N, C-alpha and C positions, 0 to 999 in steps of 0.2 A: 504494500500500500504506500502510496506517496501522497502525503498531505500537502496543504498549501505551502509555498516557499517559506522557509524559516520556522515551520511548525516543528515542535519537538515533543509534543504530547503533554499530558498532565499527569503528575504524580498522584497516586492514590494509595491509601493504606486500607487493606481489606481486613475486616473482622468477620471470621467465619463462625458458623454455628449460632448466629444471632437469632433471637426470638422474633425480632422485628426487622425486616429488610428495609433499607433506605440509604440515602446519600445525604450527608450533611456534616458540617463542621470540618475543622482541619486539625491535624496532629503533626507537628514538626514539618509544616509546610505542605503536607499531603492532604488531599480531600479524603475523608473517611467514608468508606463504602461498607455497609453491613449486609451480609447475605446469610441465609439459613443453611446453605449447602456447606459441606465440609470439604477440605482440600484432598479429596480422594478421586482418583481417575479423572482429574480435570473438571469436576463438578463445580467447584467454587469459581474457577475461571469462567466457565460457561454462564454461571449466575451473575458474575460481575459484568460480563459483556451484555447480557440481557438487560440488566438494571440500568447501565449507562446508556444503552440504546434507547430505552424507554424515556429516560430523562432528556436525551438529546433529540428525540423525535425521529430516529432513523432505525433501519433494520439492524439487527444484531450483527449481520454480516459486514457492516460498515465499521464495527468497533474492532480494533486490534490491540493486543497487548504487545507492546514493543520490547519491554524488558520486565523480568520478574515473574515469568510463568510459574516458578516453583517457590516463590516467596510471598509474603503478605504485603510487600511494598512493590508496586508496579508502575510502569510508565504506559499509559494508554493514549490512544489517538482515535479520532473518528474521521474517516475519509471525508474530505471536503469541508472540514471545520477547522478554523484556526484554534490555536491553544486558548486564546482569550474567550472565544465564542463557546468553547467546550466548558471552560471554567464557569462561565456565566450560566450556561444551561444546567450544570450540575449543582451549583450553589444558589442559583437565583430562584 
């Protein structure tokens, strides 16, 4: 995926096993994403993509995890969205 020129994605901190899914707040400069799924067989990553897509108003196929597939701190991007537009969609 190649985003807009100069886009580097948005840092997110994933909290798995949450009783309430959602996006909001920041922790150490990363947007907090809470998902019910556990990090087993990519289920948490799939849930993160789905949740970010919903907030950004795009299909999940447009959301890419650029870094952090196996950690709770990830760099995500949405095809066709600037970093600032994505931050606004997630936090706004």
